[in-house]
LOTORVO-85892 format. One record per residue: x, y, z of N, C-alpha, C, O, CB in turn. Coordinates in steps of 0.1 Angstrom, whole numbers. Glycine has a CB too. Layout:
N
- n.X n.Y n.Z ca.X ca.Y ca.Z c.X c.Y c.Z o.X o.Y o.Z cb.X cb.Y cb.Z
- X Y Z X Y Z X Y Z X Y Z X Y Z
...
END
This chain:
345
- n.X n.Y n.Z ca.X ca.Y ca.Z c.X c.Y c.Z o.X o.Y o.Z cb.X cb.Y cb.Z
- -99 -186 258 -108 -178 251 -106 -163 254 -107 -155 245 -123 -181 256
- -102 -159 267 -98 -145 269 -86 -140 260 -86 -129 256 -95 -142 283
- -77 -150 258 -65 -146 250 -70 -143 236 -65 -134 230 -55 -157 250
- -79 -151 231 -84 -149 217 -91 -135 216 -90 -128 207 -94 -160 213
- -99 -132 227 -106 -119 227 -96 -108 227 -99 -98 220 -116 -118 239
- -86 -109 235 -76 -98 235 -69 -97 222 -67 -85 217 -65 -102 246
- -66 -108 215 -59 -107 202 -69 -100 192 -65 -92 183 -55 -121 197
- -82 -104 192 -92 -98 183 -93 -83 186 -94 -76 176 -105 -105 185
- -93 -79 198 -93 -64 201 -81 -57 195 -83 -46 190 -94 -62 216
- -69 -63 197 -57 -57 191 -58 -56 176 -55 -45 170 -45 -65 195
- -63 -66 170 -65 -66 155 -74 -55 151 -72 -48 141 -70 -80 150
- -86 -54 158 -95 -43 154 -89 -29 156 -92 -21 148 -108 -45 163
- -82 -27 167 -75 -14 169 -65 -11 158 -65 0 153 -68 -14 183
- -57 -21 154 -48 -19 143 -55 -16 130 -51 -7 122 -39 -32 141
- -66 -23 127 -74 -20 115 -79 -5 115 -78 1 105 -86 -30 114
- -84 -1 127 -89 13 127 -78 23 125 -80 33 118 -96 16 141
- -66 20 131 -55 30 129 -51 30 114 -48 41 109 -43 26 138
- -50 18 108 -45 18 94 -56 24 85 -52 31 76 -43 3 90
- -69 22 87 -79 28 79 -79 43 81 -81 51 71 -93 23 83
- -76 48 93 -75 62 95 -64 68 88 -65 79 82 -74 65 110
- -52 62 88 -41 67 81 -43 66 66 -40 76 59 -28 58 84
- -50 55 61 -53 54 47 -62 65 43 -61 71 32 -59 41 44
- -72 68 51 -82 79 47 -75 93 47 -78 101 39 -93 79 57
- -66 95 57 -59 108 57 -50 109 44 -49 120 39 -51 109 69
- -44 98 40 -35 99 28 -44 102 16 -40 110 8 -28 86 26
- -55 95 14 -64 97 3 -69 111 3 -70 118 -7 -76 87 3
- -73 116 15 -78 130 16 -68 140 12 -70 150 5 -83 133 30
- -55 138 17 -44 147 13 -41 147 -2 -39 157 -8 -32 144 21
- -41 135 -8 -39 134 -22 -50 140 -30 -47 147 -40 -38 119 -26
- -62 139 -25 -73 146 -33 -72 161 -33 -74 167 -43 -87 142 -26
- -68 166 -21 -65 181 -21 -54 185 -29 -54 195 -36 -63 185 -6
- -43 177 -30 -31 180 -38 -35 179 -52 -30 188 -60 -20 171 -34
- -42 169 -57 -44 167 -71 -54 177 -77 -53 181 -88 -49 153 -73
- -65 180 -69 -76 188 -74 -75 203 -70 -84 211 -72 -89 183 -70
- -64 207 -63 -63 220 -58 -62 230 -70 -68 241 -69 -51 222 -49
- -55 227 -80 -53 236 -91 -64 236 -102 -63 242 -112 -41 233 -98
- -75 228 -100 -85 226 -110 -98 234 -107 -108 233 -114 -88 212 -112
- -98 241 -95 -110 249 -92 -109 263 -99 -100 271 -96 -111 251 -76
- -119 266 -108 -119 278 -115 -121 290 -106 -115 301 -108 -129 278 -126
- -129 288 -96 -131 299 -87 -119 303 -79 -117 315 -77 -142 295 -77
- -111 294 -75 -99 297 -68 -89 304 -77 -82 313 -73 -92 285 -62
- -88 300 -90 -79 307 -99 -84 321 -102 -75 330 -103 -78 299 -112
- -97 323 -104 -102 337 -106 -100 346 -94 -100 358 -96 -116 336 -111
- -100 340 -82 -99 348 -70 -85 356 -70 -84 366 -62 -100 339 -58
- -76 351 -77 -63 358 -77 -64 372 -84 -57 381 -81 -52 350 -85
- -73 373 -94 -75 385 -102 -87 393 -98 -88 405 -103 -75 382 -116
- -96 388 -90 -108 395 -87 -107 399 -72 -104 390 -64 -121 386 -90
- -111 411 -69 -110 415 -55 -122 412 -47 -131 420 -46 -107 431 -54
- -123 399 -43 -134 395 -34 -128 390 -21 -122 379 -21 -142 383 -42
- -130 397 -10 -123 394 2 -127 380 7 -118 373 12 -127 404 13
- -140 376 6 -144 363 11 -137 352 4 -132 342 10 -159 362 10
- -137 353 -9 -130 342 -17 -115 342 -14 -109 331 -14 -132 345 -32
- -109 354 -12 -95 354 -9 -92 347 4 -82 340 6 -89 368 -9
- -100 350 14 -98 344 27 -100 328 26 -93 321 32 -108 349 37
- -110 324 18 -112 310 17 -100 303 10 -96 292 13 -125 307 9
- -95 310 0 -83 305 -7 -71 304 2 -64 294 2 -80 313 -19
- -69 314 10 -58 314 20 -59 302 30 -50 296 33 -56 327 26
- -72 301 35 -74 290 45 -72 276 38 -67 267 44 -88 291 50
- -77 275 26 -75 262 19 -60 259 17 -56 248 18 -82 263 5
- -52 269 13 -38 267 10 -31 264 24 -22 256 24 -32 280 4
- -35 270 34 -29 267 47 -32 252 51 -24 245 56 -35 276 58
- -45 248 49 -49 234 52 -41 225 43 -36 214 48 -64 232 50
- -39 228 31 -32 220 21 -18 218 25 -12 207 24 -34 225 7
- -11 229 29 3 229 33 5 220 45 15 213 47 8 243 35
- -5 221 55 -4 213 67 -5 198 63 2 190 69 -15 216 76
- -14 194 54 -15 180 50 -3 176 42 2 164 44 -27 178 41
- 3 184 34 15 181 27 27 179 37 34 169 35 19 192 17
- 28 187 47 38 185 58 36 172 65 46 165 68 38 197 67
- 23 169 68 21 156 75 24 144 66 29 134 71 6 155 79
- 21 146 53 25 135 44 40 133 43 45 122 43 19 138 30
- 47 144 43 62 143 42 67 137 55 77 128 54 68 157 40
- 62 140 66 67 134 79 64 119 79 72 111 83 60 141 91
- 52 115 74 49 101 74 58 93 65 63 82 68 34 99 70
- 61 99 53 70 92 44 85 92 50 91 82 48 71 100 31
- 89 102 57 102 102 63 103 92 74 113 85 76 106 115 68
- 92 90 82 92 81 93 92 67 88 98 58 95 79 84 102
- 85 64 77 84 50 72 92 48 60 88 40 51 69 46 70
- 103 55 59 112 54 47 118 41 45 122 37 34 122 65 47
- 118 33 55 124 19 54 116 10 45 121 0 40 125 13 67
- 103 14 43 95 5 34 98 8 19 93 0 10 80 8 37
- 105 19 16 108 22 2 119 14 -4 127 9 3 111 37 1
- 119 13 -17 129 6 -24 130 12 -38 120 17 -43 126 -9 -25
- 142 11 -44 144 16 -58 135 9 -68 130 15 -77 158 16 -62
- 134 -4 -67 126 -12 -76 111 -7 -76 105 -5 -86 127 -27 -74
- 106 -6 -64 92 -2 -63 90 13 -67 80 16 -74 87 -3 -48
- 100 21 -65 99 35 -70 99 35 -85 91 43 -91 111 43 -64
- 107 27 -91 107 26 -106 94 21 -111 89 26 -122 118 17 -111
- 88 12 -104 74 7 -109 64 17 -107 55 19 -116 71 -6 -101
- 64 25 -96 54 35 -95 55 47 -105 46 52 -110 54 41 -80
- 68 50 -108 71 60 -118 66 55 -132 61 63 -140 86 64 -118
- 69 42 -135 65 37 -148 50 37 -149 45 39 -160 71 23 -149
- 43 34 -138 28 34 -139 23 48 -138 11 50 -140 23 26 -128
- 31 58 -135 27 72 -133 17 74 -122 7 81 -123 21 78 -146
- 19 66 -111 10 67 -99 16 78 -90 27 78 -87 9 54 -92
- 8 88 -87 13 100 -79 13 97 -64 8 105 -56 4 112 -81
- 19 85 -60 20 82 -46 34 77 -44 41 73 -53 10 71 -42
- 39 77 -31 52 73 -28 52 58 -25 42 51 -24 58 81 -16
- 64 52 -24 65 38 -20 59 35 -7 53 25 -5 80 34 -21
- 61 44 3 56 42 16 41 42 16 35 34 23 61 54 25
- 35 51 9 20 52 8 15 39 1 4 34 5 16 64 1
- 22 34 -9 17 22 -16 18 10 -6 8 2 -6 26 19 -28
- 28 9 2 29 -2 11 19 -1 22 13 -11 27 43 -3 17
- 16 11 27 5 13 37 -8 9 31 -16 2 38 5 28 41
- -11 13 19 -24 8 12 -24 -7 11 -35 -13 13 -25 15 -2
- -13 -13 7 -13 -27 5 -15 -35 19 -23 -44 19 1 -31 -1
- -8 -31 29 -10 -38 42 -23 -34 48 -29 -43 55 1 -34 52
- -28 -22 46 -42 -19 51 -52 -27 44 -62 -32 51 -44 -4 48
- -51 -30 31 -61 -38 24 -60 -53 29 -70 -60 29 -58 -38 9
- -48 -57 33 -47 -71 39 -54 -72 52 -62 -82 54 -32 -74 41
- -53 -62 60 -60 -63 73 -75 -62 71 -82 -69 78 -55 -51 82
- -79 -53 63 -94 -52 60 -99 -65 54 -110 -69 58 -96 -40 51
- -92 -71 45 -96 -83 39 -97 -95 49 -106 -103 49 -87 -87 27
- -87 -95 58 -87 -106 69 -100 -104 77 -106 -114 80 -74 -105 77
- -102 -92 82 -114 -90 90 -127 -93 83 -136 -98 88 -114 -75 95
- -128 -89 70 -140 -91 62 -142 -106 60 -153 -111 62 -138 -85 48
- -131 -114 57 -133 -128 56 -137 -135 69 -145 -144 69 -120 -135 51
- -131 -130 80 -135 -135 93 -150 -133 96 -157 -142 100 -126 -128 104
- -155 -121 94 -169 -117 97 -178 -125 88 -188 -130 92 -171 -102 96
- -175 -125 75 -184 -132 65 -185 -146 68 -196 -152 68 -180 -129 51
- -174 -153 71 -174 -167 74 -182 -170 87 -189 -180 88 -160 -173 75
- -180 -161 97 -186 -163 110 -202 -162 108 -209 -170 114 -182 -153 120
- -206 -152 100 -220 -150 98 -226 -162 90 -237 -167 94 -223 -137 91
- -219 -166 79 -224 -177 71 -224 -190 78 -233 -198 76 -216 -178 58
- -215 -192 87 -214 -205 95 -226 -205 105 -232 -216 107 -201 -206 102
- -228 -194 112 -238 -194 122 -252 -195 116 -262 -200 122 -237 -181 130
- -254 -190 103 -267 -190 97 -269 -203 89 -280 -209 89 -268 -178 87
- -259 -208 82 -261 -219 73 -259 -233 79 -263 -243 73 -252 -218 61
- -252 -234 90 -249 -247 96 -258 -250 107 -260 -242 116 -234 -247 101
- -265 -261 106 -275 -265 116 -270 -273 127 -274 -271 139 -287 -272 109
- -260 -281 124 -254 -290 135 -245 -281 144 -240 -271 140 -247 -302 130
- -244 -287 156 -235 -280 166 -221 -283 163 -217 -295 162 -239 -284 180
- -212 -273 163 -198 -275 160 -190 -269 172 -195 -260 179 -193 -269 147
- -178 -274 174 -170 -268 185 -165 -254 182 -164 -250 170 -158 -278 188
- -162 -247 193 -157 -233 191 -144 -233 184 -141 -224 176 -156 -226 204
- -135 -243 187 -122 -243 181 -123 -245 166 -116 -239 158 -114 -255 187
- -132 -254 161 -134 -257 147 -139 -244 140 -135 -241 129 -143 -269 144
- -149 -237 147 -154 -225 141 -144 -214 140 -143 -207 129 -166 -220 150
- -135 -213 150 -125 -203 149 -115 -206 139 -110 -197 132 -118 -202 163
- -111 -219 137 -102 -223 127 -107 -220 113 -99 -215 104 -98 -238 128
- -120 -222 111 -126 -219 98 -125 -204 95 -122 -199 84 -140 -224 97
- -128 -196 105 -128 -182 104 -114 -177 101 -112 -168 93 -134 -175 116
- -104 -183 108 -90 -178 106 -86 -182 91 -79 -174 85 -81 -185 116
- -89 -194 87 -86 -198 73 -92 -189 63 -86 -186 53 -90 -213 71
- -105 -186 65 -112 -177 55 -105 -163 55 -103 -158 45 -127 -176 59
- -102 -158 67 -96 -145 68 -82 -145 61 -79 -135 54 -95 -140 82
- -74 -155 64 -61 -156 58 -62 -157 43 -54 -151 36 -53 -167 64
- -71 -165 38 -72 -167 24 -76 -154 17 -70 -151 7 -83 -178 21
- -85 -147 22 -89 -134 16 -78 -124 18 -76 -115 9 -102 -129 23
- -71 -125 29 -59 -115 31 -48 -118 21 -42 -108 16 -54 -116 45
- -46 -130 18 -35 -134 8 -39 -128 -6 -31 -123 -13 -33 -149 7
- -52 -130 -9 -57 -124 -22 -56 -109 -22 -51 -103 -32 -72 -128 -25
- -60 -103 -11 -59 -88 -11 -44 -83 -11 -41 -72 -16 -65 -83 2
- -35 -92 -6 -21 -88 -7 -15 -87 -21 -7 -79 -24 -12 -98 2
- -20 -96 -29 -15 -96 -43 -23 -87 -53 -18 -84 -64 -15 -111 -48
- -35 -83 -49 -43 -75 -58 -36 -62 -61 -36 -58 -73 -57 -73 -52
- -31 -54 -51 -24 -41 -55 -12 -43 -65 -10 -35 -74 -20 -34 -43
- -5 -54 -62 7 -57 -71 2 -60 -85 8 -55 -95 15 -68 -66
- -9 -67 -86 -14 -71 -100 -20 -58 -107 -18 -56 -119 -26 -81 -99
- -26 -49 -99 -31 -37 -105 -20 -28 -109 -21 -22 -120 -40 -29 -95
- -9 -27 -101 2 -19 -105 9 -25 -117 12 -17 -126 12 -19 -93
- 11 -38 -118 17 -43 -130 8 -42 -142 13 -40 -153 20 -58 -128
- -5 -43 -140 -14 -40 -151 -13 -26 -156 -13 -23 -168 -29 -44 -147
- -12 -16 -147 -11 -2 -151 2 0 -158 2 8 -168 -12 7 -139
- 13 -6 -154 26 -4 -160 25 -10 -174 29 -4 -184 37 -11 -152
- 19 -22 -176 18 -29 -189 10 -21 -199 14 -19 -210 13 -43 -187
- -1 -15 -194 -10 -8 -202 -4 5 -207 -5 10 -218 -23 -5 -195
- 4 12 -198 10 24 -201 22 22 -211 23 30 -220 16 31 -188
- 29 12 -209 40 9 -218 34 5 -232 40 8 -242 48 -3 -213
- 23 -2 -232 17 -5 -245 12 7 -252 15 8 -264 5 -15 -243
- 6 17 -245 2 29 -251 14 37 -256 14 44 -266 -6 37 -241
- 25 37 -248 37 44 -252 43 38 -265 47 45 -274 47 44 -241
- 43 25 -266 48 18 -278 40 22 -290 45 23 -301 48 3 -276
- 26 24 -289 18 28 -300 21 42 -305 19 45 -316 3 27 -296
- 26 51 -296 29 64 -299 44 66 -304 47 77 -309 27 73 -287
- 52 56 -303 66 58 -305 69 62 -319 78 71 -322 74 45 -302
- 62 56 -329 65 60 -343 61 75 -345 69 82 -352 56 51 -353
- 50 79 -340 46 93 -341 56 102 -335 59 113 -339 32 96 -336
- 62 98 -323 72 106 -316 84 107 -325 89 118 -326 75 99 -303
- 89 97 -331 101 97 -339 98 106 -352 107 113 -356 105 83 -343
- 86 105 -357 83 113 -369 83 128 -365 88 137 -372 69 110 -375
- 78 131 -353 77 145 -349 91 150 -346 95 162 -349 68 147 -336
- 100 142 -339 113 146 -337 121 148 -350 129 157 -351 120 135 -328
- 119 139 -359 126 140 -372 122 154 -379 131 161 -384 122 129 -382
- 109 157 -379 105 170 -385 111 182 -377 115 192 -383 90 171 -385
- 111 181 -364 117 192 -356 132 194 -359 137 205 -360 115 190 -341
- 139 183 -360 154 184 -362 156 189 -377 165 196 -379 161 170 -360
- 148 184 -386 149 189 -400 146 204 -401 152 210 -409 140 181 -409
- 137 209 -392 134 223 -392 145 231 -386 144 244 -386 121 225 -385
- 155 225 -380 166 233 -374 167 232 -359 176 239 -353 165 247 -378
- 159 225 -352 159 223 -338 170 214 -334 174 205 -341 146 219 -332
- 176 216 -322 185 206 -316 177 194 -311 165 195 -310 194 212 -305
- 184 184 -307 177 172 -302 170 175 -288 158 170 -287 187 160 -300
- 176 182 -279 168 185 -267 156 194 -270 146 193 -263 177 193 -257
- 157 203 -279 146 211 -283 135 203 -290 123 205 -288 150 222 -293
- 139 193 -298 129 184 -304 122 176 -293 110 173 -294 136 174 -314
- 129 172 -283 123 165 -272 113 173 -265 102 169 -261 133 160 -262
- 116 186 -263 106 195 -257 94 197 -266 83 198 -261 113 209 -255
- 96 197 -279 84 198 -288 75 186 -287 63 187 -287 89 199 -303
- 81 174 -285 74 162 -283 66 163 -270 54 158 -270 83 149 -283
- 72 168 -260 65 169 -247 53 178 -247 44 177 -239 75 173 -236
- 53 188 -256 42 197 -257 32 193 -267 20 196 -265 48 211 -261
- 36 186 -278 26 183 -289 20 169 -287 8 168 -292 33 184 -302
- 26 160 -281 21 146 -280 12 145 -268 12 154 -259 32 136 -279
- 4 135 -268 -5 132 -257 2 122 -247 12 117 -250 -18 126 -262
- -4 121 -236 1 111 -226 0 97 -231 -10 94 -239 -6 113 -212
- 9 88 -228 20 89 -218 33 94 -224 42 97 -217 22 76 -212
- 33 95 -238 46 100 -244 50 114 -240 61 117 -237 45 99 -259
- 40 123 -239 43 136 -234 48 137 -220 57 144 -217 30 145 -235
- 42 129 -211 47 128 -197 61 123 -196 70 128 -189 38 120 -189
- 64 113 -204 78 107 -203 88 116 -209 99 117 -203 78 93 -210
- 86 122 -220 96 131 -226 97 144 -218 107 151 -219 93 134 -241
- 86 148 -212 87 160 -203 96 156 -191 103 165 -186 72 164 -198
- 95 144 -186 104 140 -175 119 140 -180 128 144 -173 100 126 -170
- 121 135 -193 134 135 -198 140 150 -199 151 152 -196 134 129 -212
- 131 159 -204 135 173 -205 138 179 -191 147 187 -189 124 181 -212
- 130 175 -181 133 180 -168 146 174 -162 153 181 -156 121 176 -158
- 149 162 -165 161 156 -160 173 162 -166 184 165 -160 162 141 -163
- 172 166 -179 183 173 -186 185 187 -180 196 191 -178 180 174 -201
- 174 193 -176 175 206 -170 181 206 -156 186 216 -151 161 213 -169
- 179 194 -149 185 193 -136 200 189 -136 207 188 -126 178 182 -128
- 206 187 -148 220 184 -150 224 171 -155 236 169 -157 226 186 -137
- 214 162 -157 218 149 -163 221 151 -178 216 160 -185 207 139 -161
- 230 142 -183 233 142 -197 221 136 -205 213 130 -199 246 134 -200
- 221 139 -218 210 134 -226 211 119 -227 200 112 -227 212 140 -241
- 222 113 -227 224 99 -227 218 92 -215 211 82 -216 239 95 -229
- 221 98 -203 216 93 -190 200 94 -189 194 85 -185 223 99 -179
- 195 106 -194 181 108 -193 173 98 -202 163 93 -198 178 123 -197
- 179 96 -214 173 86 -223 174 72 -218 165 64 -220 179 87 -237
- 185 69 -211 186 56 -205 176 54 -194 171 43 -192 201 54 -199
- 173 64 -186 163 63 -176 149 61 -182 141 54 -177 162 76 -167
- 147 67 -194 134 65 -201 133 51 -205 122 45 -204 133 75 -213
- 144 45 -210 143 31 -214 141 22 -202 133 12 -204 157 27 -221
- 147 25 -191 144 17 -179 130 18 -174 124 8 -169 153 22 -168
- 123 29 -176 109 30 -172 100 23 -182 90 17 -177 105 45 -171
- 102 24 -195 93 19 -204 96 5 -209 87 -3 -212 93 28 -217
- 109 0 -208 113 -13 -212 107 -17 -226 100 -27 -227 108 -23 -201
- 110 -9 -235 104 -11 -249 116 -13 -258 126 -5 -259 96 2 -254
- 116 -24 -266 127 -28 -275 128 -17 -286 140 -14 -290 125 -42 -281
- 117 -12 -291 118 -2 -302 124 11 -296 132 17 -303 104 0 -308
- 120 14 -284 126 26 -278 141 24 -276 149 33 -278 119 30 -265
- 145 12 -271 159 9 -269 167 10 -283 178 15 -283 161 -5 -263
- 161 6 -293 167 7 -307 169 22 -310 180 26 -315 159 0 -317
- 159 30 -308 160 44 -311 170 52 -303 178 60 -308 146 51 -310
- 170 48 -290 180 55 -281 194 51 -284 203 59 -283 176 52 -266
- 196 38 -287 209 33 -291 214 41 -304 226 45 -304 209 18 -293
- 205 42 -313 209 50 -325 213 64 -322 222 69 -328 198 49 -336
- 205 70 -313 208 84 -310 221 85 -302 229 95 -305 197 90 -301
- 224 76 -294 237 76 -286 249 74 -296 259 80 -294 237 66 -275
- 247 65 -305 258 62 -315 260 75 -324 272 78 -327 255 50 -324
- 249 81 -328 251 93 -336 257 104 -328 265 112 -334 237 98 -341
- 254 106 -315 261 116 -307 276 114 -305 283 123 -303 254 118 -294
- 280 101 -306 294 98 -304 302 98 -316 314 103 -316 295 84 -298
- 297 93 -327 305 93 -340 300 103 -350 307 105 -360 303 79 -346
- 289 110 -348 285 120 -357 277 114 -369 274 102 -369 296 128 -363
- 273 122 -378 265 118 -389 252 126 -390 249 135 -383 261 103 -388
- 244 122 -400 231 129 -403 221 123 -394 216 112 -397 227 128 -418
- 216 130 -384 207 124 -375 193 123 -381 185 115 -377 206 133 -362
- 190 132 -391 177 131 -397 175 118 -405 165 111 -404 175 143 -407
- 186 114 -412 186 101 -420 185 89 -410 178 80 -413 198 100 -428
- 192 90 -399 192 80 -389 178 78 -383 173 67 -381 202 83 -378
- 171 89 -379 158 89 -374 148 83 -384 139 76 -380 154 102 -369
- 149 87 -396 141 81 -407 142 66 -408 132 59 -409 144 88 -420
- 154 61 -408 157 47 -409 151 40 -396 145 29 -398 172 44 -410
- 153 45 -385 148 39 -373 133 39 -373 126 29 -369 153 46 -360
- 127 50 -377 112 51 -378 106 40 -387 96 34 -384 107 65 -382
- 113 38 -399 108 28 -408 109 14 -403 100 6 -404 116 29 -421
- 120 11 -396 122 -2 -390 112 -5 -379 106 -15 -378 136 -3 -384
- 109 5 -370 100 4 -359 86 2 -365 78 -5 -360 101 15 -350
- 82 9 -376 69 8 -382 67 -6 -387 56 -11 -385 68 19 -393
- 76 -12 -393 75 -26 -398 74 -35 -386 66 -45 -387 87 -29 -406
- 81 -33 -375 80 -42 -364 67 -41 -357 61 -51 -353 91 -38 -353
- 61 -29 -356 48 -27 -350 37 -34 -358 28 -40 -352 45 -12 -348
- 38 -33 -371 28 -39 -380 29 -55 -378 18 -61 -377 30 -36 -394
- 41 -60 -378 42 -75 -376 38 -79 -362 31 -89 -361 57 -79 -378
- 41 -71 -352 37 -75 -338 22 -74 -337 16 -83 -330 44 -65 -328
- 15 -65 -343 1 -64 -343 -6 -76 -349 -16 -82 -344 -5 -51 -350
- 0 -81 -360 -6 -93 -367 -4 -105 -358 -13 -114 -357 1 -95 -380
- 7 -106 -351 10 -117 -342 0 -117 -331 -5 -128 -327 24 -117 -337
- -3 -106 -325 -12 -105 -314 -26 -109 -318 -33 -115 -310 -12 -90 -308
- -30 -105 -330 -43 -109 -335 -44 -124 -336 -54 -130 -333 -46 -102 -348
- -34 -130 -341 -34 -145 -343 -33 -153 -330 -38 -164 -330 -22 -149 -352
- -28 -147 -320 -27 -154 -307 -36 -149 -296 -35 -152 -284 -12 -153 -301
- -46 -141 -300 -56 -136 -291 -64 -147 -284 -67 -146 -272 -65 -125 -297
- -68 -157 -292 -77 -167 -286 -69 -175 -275 -75 -179 -265 -82 -177 -297
- -56 -178 -278 -48 -185 -268 -46 -177 -255 -47 -183 -244 -35 -189 -274
- -44 -164 -257 -41 -156 -245 -54 -155 -236 -54 -156 -224 -37 -142 -249
- -66 -153 -243 -78 -153 -236 -81 -166 -229 -86 -166 -218 -90 -148 -245
- -78 -177 -236 -81 -190 -230 -72 -192 -217 -77 -199 -208 -78 -201 -240
- -60 -187 -217 -51 -188 -205 -57 -181 -194 -56 -186 -182 -37 -183 -208
- -63 -169 -196 -69 -162 -185 -82 -169 -179 -83 -170 -167 -73 -148 -190
- -90 -174 -188 -102 -181 -184 -98 -194 -176 -104 -196 -165 -111 -185 -196
- -89 -202 -181 -86 -214 -175 -79 -212 -161 -79 -221 -153 -76 -222 -184
- -73 -200 -159 -66 -197 -147 -76 -192 -136 -75 -197 -125 -55 -187 -149
- -84 -182 -140 -92 -176 -130 -106 -182 -128 -112 -180 -118 -95 -161 -134
- -110 -191 -137 -123 -197 -135 -123 -207 -123 -133 -206 -115 -127 -205 -148
- -113 -216 -121 -114 -224 -109 -112 -216 -96 -118 -219 -86 -102 -234 -110
- -104 -206 -97 -102 -197 -85 -115 -190 -81 -119 -190 -69 -91 -187 -87
- -122 -185 -91 -135 -178 -88 -145 -188 -83 -153 -184 -74 -139 -171 -101
- -146 -199 -89 -156 -209 -85 -153 -214 -71 -163 -216 -63 -157 -221 -95
- -141 -216 -68 -137 -220 -54 -141 -210 -44 -146 -213 -33 -122 -224 -53
- -138 -197 -47 -141 -186 -38 -156 -185 -36 -161 -183 -25 -135 -173 -43
- -164 -186 -47 -178 -185 -45 -184 -197 -37 -193 -195 -29 -185 -185 -59
- -179 -209 -39 -183 -221 -32 -179 -219 -17 -187 -224 -8 -178 -233 -38
- -168 -213 -15 -163 -212 -1 -173 -203 7 -175 -205 19 -149 -206 0
- -178 -192 1 -187 -183 8 -201 -188 8 -209 -185 17 -186 -169 2
- -205 -196 -2 -219 -202 -2 -220 -213 8 -230 -214 15 -222 -207 -16
- -210 -222 8 -211 -234 16 -197 -237 22 -190 -246 17 -216 -247 8
- -193 -230 33 -180 -231 38 -178 -245 44 -167 -250 45 -177 -221 49
- -189 -251 49 -187 -265 55 -183 -275 45 -175 -284 48 -201 -269 61
- -188 -274 33 -184 -283 22 -170 -280 18 -162 -290 15 -194 -281 10
- -166 -268 16 -152 -265 11 -141 -267 22 -130 -269 18 -152 -250 7
- -145 -267 34 -135 -269 45 -130 -283 45 -119 -286 51 -140 -265 58
- -137 -292 39 -132 -306 38 -119 -307 29 -112 -316 31 -143 -315 32
- -117 -297 20 -105 -298 12 -93 -295 21 -82 -299 16 -106 -287 1
- -94 -289 32 -83 -286 41 -80 -297 51 -72 -295 60 -85 -273 47
- -87 -308 50 -84 -320 59 -70 -325 56 -66 -325 44 -95 -331 58
- -63 -329 66 -49 -334 63 -48 -346 54 -38 -347 46 -42 -338 76
- -59 -354 53 -58 -366 45 -59 -362 30 -53 -369 22 -69 -375 48
- -66 -352 26 -68 -348 12 -63 -334 9 -66 -328 -1 -83 -349 8
- -54 -329 18 -49 -315 15 -40 -315 3 -38 -304 -3 -41 -311 27
- -35 -326 -1 -26 -327 -13 -34 -324 -26 -28 -319 -36 -19 -340 -14
- -47 -326 -25 -56 -324 -37 -56 -309 -41 -53 -305 -53 -70 -329 -35
- -60 -300 -32 -60 -285 -36 -46 -280 -39 -45 -272 -48 -67 -277 -25
- -36 -285 -32 -23 -280 -35 -19 -285 -49 -13 -277 -57 -13 -286 -25
- -21 -297 -52 -18 -302 -66 -26 -294 -76 -21 -292 -87 -21 -317 -67
- -39 -291 -73 -47 -284 -83 -41 -270 -86 -41 -265 -97 -62 -283 -78
- -37 -263 -75 -31 -250 -77 -19 -250 -85 -16 -242 -94 -28 -243 -63
- -10 -260 -82 2 -261 -90 -1 -264 -104 6 -259 -113 11 -273 -84
- -10 -273 -107 -13 -276 -121 -20 -264 -129 -17 -262 -140 -23 -288 -122
- -28 -256 -121 -33 -244 -128 -22 -234 -131 -22 -228 -142 -44 -237 -118
- -13 -232 -122 -2 -224 -124 7 -228 -136 11 -220 -145 7 -222 -112
- 10 -241 -137 18 -247 -147 11 -246 -161 17 -244 -171 22 -261 -144
- -2 -248 -160 -10 -248 -173 -11 -233 -178 -10 -232 -191 -24 -252 -170
- -12 -223 -170 -11 -210 -174 2 -206 -181 2 -200 -191 -14 -200 -163
- 13 -211 -174 26 -208 -180 28 -215 -194 33 -209 -203 37 -213 -170
- 23 -227 -195 24 -235 -207 16 -228 -218 22 -227 -230 19 -249 -205
- 4 -224 -216 -4 -218 -226 2 -204 -230 2 -201 -242 -19 -216 -221
- 7 -197 -221 12 -184 -224 26 -185 -232 29 -177 -241 15 -175 -212
- 33 -196 -229 46 -198 -236 43 -202 -250 50 -198 -260 54 -209 -229
- 32 -210 -252 29 -214 -266 24 -202 -274 26 -202 -286 18 -225 -266
- 17 -193 -268 11 -181 -275 21 -170 -276 18 -160 -283 -1 -176 -268
- 33 -171 -270 43 -160 -270 52 -162 -282 59 -172 -283 51 -159 -257
- 52 -152 -291 61 -152 -303 69 -140 -303 64 -129 -302 52 -153 -316
- 82 -141 -303 91 -130 -303 92 -124 -317 93 -131 -327 106 -134 -299
- 90 -110 -317 90 -103 -330 103 -94 -330 105 -87 -339 77 -94 -332
END
């Protein structure tokens, strides 16, 4: 029992440290993101108010200190970074680094483990009338904490993938307008890099952000072909790949780029119309796959917190194959329904 108490104290100390680091990161990001949006601070540059100027200088000093601390933390934990994760964060347009994302992810795991432990301990002590052994009680609390921690581990990844998917979908909806604007700019006498700059200024996000990044990469020395290839890697859009391929071929063999952009725009417009019709026809199947997947999981989680004594019987060695088989069948059923509703356009 003393060993268990020692382990619990270590876990609590780690949780406090991770939460403190997480809070400092969020506080630093808040200062960085909203520093340029204060009207009073911007007006203080042109108005001679000593108090406001002093406040602004103090704020900038605090902000620079937090930025330096953030850079040190990212350099210290740079081993958590990876190119794939960096590409995902850039694709989602999340203003955090790979290190900060991993810290948030592991911090949520620790917090979820402690939350599941405490909730199960309270519900067991309140809802169970018979006397149970300390070992059985601890095992239930550990299972509950691990289960909630596993869920918390996958939630940030699901949110990230959802943000990437939504952003790519919005970009695909803007692609035809982007090509029309580029065609008009080139027809008016602009070069292709200048047309990309026009798109970055005239279009809304996410197209404006992505083409602004392309223009920035070109300004840093990358070729137009490489910058557009990076754009394709971030968005993973077939229509964008078609347009970029046409632009690359035109830059190599020559020709009338206006005619080429008109043809690509017409082709993509027809593809978007057909794809929209297919999504409408398969909406019921896609929604059904979500319901059939998350309804059993949600009901099991609710029953586990309402009556843990009843749900813990599923983890007995004699019948442990039943929940495992149920999870496998739910997973296979989701794949089957999504495969049936997926139509390539």
